[in-house]
One Martini backbone bead per residue (centre of mass of N, CA, C, O) as a GRO file, in nm:
protein
  109
    1UNK     BB    1  11.605  14.388   5.511
    2UNK     BB    2  11.791  14.658   5.638
    3UNK     BB    3  12.116  14.827   5.602
    4UNK     BB    4  12.341  15.013   5.805
    5UNK     BB    5  12.661  15.161   5.712
    6UNK     BB    6  12.954  15.271   5.897
    7UNK     BB    7  13.275  15.434   5.820
    8UNK     BB    8  13.554  15.520   6.048
    9UNK     BB    9  13.831  15.430   5.964
   10UNK     BB   10  13.847  15.154   6.202
   11UNK     BB   11  13.531  15.198   6.222
   12UNK     BB   12  13.218  15.014   6.261
   13UNK     BB   13  12.858  15.032   6.178
   14UNK     BB   14  12.586  14.799   6.218
   15UNK     BB   15  12.232  14.835   6.107
   16UNK     BB   16  11.962  14.655   6.148
   17UNK     BB   17  11.636  14.642   5.983
   18UNK     BB   18  11.435  14.437   6.143
   19UNK     BB   19  11.456  14.110   6.060
   20UNK     BB   20  11.662  13.830   6.165
   21UNK     BB   21  11.706  13.576   5.924
   22UNK     BB   22  11.761  13.338   5.690
   23UNK     BB   23  11.612  13.510   5.465
   24UNK     BB   24  11.801  13.793   5.555
   25UNK     BB   25  12.093  13.720   5.549
   26UNK     BB   26  12.375  13.898   5.566
   27UNK     BB   27  12.717  14.017   5.447
   28UNK     BB   28  12.830  14.273   5.601
   29UNK     BB   29  13.112  14.210   5.735
   30UNK     BB   30  13.253  14.101   5.472
   31UNK     BB   31  13.234  14.407   5.330
   32UNK     BB   32  13.451  14.522   5.485
   33UNK     BB   33  13.712  14.683   5.533
   34UNK     BB   34  14.027  14.581   5.633
   35UNK     BB   35  14.080  14.829   5.848
   36UNK     BB   36  13.873  14.710   6.031
   37UNK     BB   37  13.883  14.673   6.408
   38UNK     BB   38  13.589  14.800   6.477
   39UNK     BB   39  13.276  14.646   6.569
   40UNK     BB   40  12.931  14.757   6.556
   41UNK     BB   41  12.630  14.626   6.671
   42UNK     BB   42  12.310  14.770   6.600
   43UNK     BB   43  11.995  14.637   6.748
   44UNK     BB   44  11.754  14.846   6.796
   45UNK     BB   45  11.597  14.762   6.497
   46UNK     BB   46  11.577  14.458   6.579
   47UNK     BB   47  11.290  14.280   6.629
   48UNK     BB   48  11.430  14.004   6.524
   49UNK     BB   49  11.604  13.689   6.612
   50UNK     BB   50  11.792  13.424   6.513
   51UNK     BB   51  12.050  13.228   6.433
   52UNK     BB   52  12.145  13.436   6.223
   53UNK     BB   53  12.243  13.646   6.430
   54UNK     BB   54  12.479  13.473   6.530
   55UNK     BB   55  12.636  13.476   6.262
   56UNK     BB   56  12.692  13.779   6.267
   57UNK     BB   57  12.844  13.783   6.558
   58UNK     BB   58  13.040  13.558   6.447
   59UNK     BB   59  13.337  13.652   6.392
   60UNK     BB   60  13.548  13.545   6.186
   61UNK     BB   61  13.865  13.414   6.180
   62UNK     BB   62  14.101  13.601   6.008
   63UNK     BB   63  14.429  13.546   5.931
   64UNK     BB   64  14.455  13.819   5.744
   65UNK     BB   65  14.336  13.974   6.003
   66UNK     BB   66  14.545  14.225   6.127
   67UNK     BB   67  14.400  14.262   6.369
   68UNK     BB   68  14.156  14.161   6.529
   69UNK     BB   69  13.825  14.203   6.558
   70UNK     BB   70  13.632  14.418   6.744
   71UNK     BB   71  13.327  14.325   6.913
   72UNK     BB   72  13.009  14.497   6.943
   73UNK     BB   73  12.698  14.526   7.134
   74UNK     BB   74  12.395  14.706   7.074
   75UNK     BB   75  12.053  14.711   7.137
   76UNK     BB   76  11.932  14.482   7.295
   77UNK     BB   77  11.692  14.281   7.313
   78UNK     BB   78  11.545  14.052   7.502
   79UNK     BB   79  11.550  13.830   7.287
   80UNK     BB   80  11.851  13.860   7.203
   81UNK     BB   81  11.970  13.818   7.485
   82UNK     BB   82  11.862  13.533   7.526
   83UNK     BB   83  11.998  13.406   7.279
   84UNK     BB   84  12.291  13.480   7.361
   85UNK     BB   85  12.292  13.329   7.632
   86UNK     BB   86  12.238  13.050   7.517
   87UNK     BB   87  12.483  13.043   7.325
   88UNK     BB   88  12.700  13.073   7.548
   89UNK     BB   89  12.631  12.799   7.678
   90UNK     BB   90  12.640  12.605   7.416
   91UNK     BB   91  12.901  12.795   7.277
   92UNK     BB   92  13.190  12.871   7.422
   93UNK     BB   93  13.399  12.880   7.176
   94UNK     BB   94  13.268  13.145   7.042
   95UNK     BB   95  13.220  13.385   7.252
   96UNK     BB   96  12.940  13.536   7.338
   97UNK     BB   97  12.992  13.648   7.628
   98UNK     BB   98  13.145  13.913   7.552
   99UNK     BB   99  12.891  14.054   7.434
  100UNK     BB  100  12.737  14.070   7.703
  101UNK     BB  101  12.950  14.237   7.861
  102UNK     BB  102  12.948  14.485   7.650
  103UNK     BB  103  12.654  14.518   7.688
  104UNK     BB  104  12.422  14.719   7.760
  105UNK     BB  105  12.165  14.773   7.986
  106UNK     BB  106  11.852  14.840   7.864
  107UNK     BB  107  11.675  14.819   8.135
  108UNK     BB  108  11.837  15.069   8.282
  109UNK     BB  109  11.721  15.314   8.084
   0.00000   0.00000   0.00000
């Protein structure tokens, strides 16, 4: 998997290309500059994701990072949306549900 990252001021966009699985899990968000407060995961080119994709989206709460990073997901495939919905049900404390609320409905486009 290849990753494209762009940072402009306090906003970053990370775009994984290919499949996201445990064999290709990157540490992309951890490498972002500390001033990034808005993170967008653009998954339009992620053909497949397993639980590793959930690890990417679960931005760990870093007590040294104030304010907390706002995370948005765009470009969800049907498979990724189904995985995220299931994770939101199974792990409500992680709050995957807010990512589904923020994600535009790709089937309506």
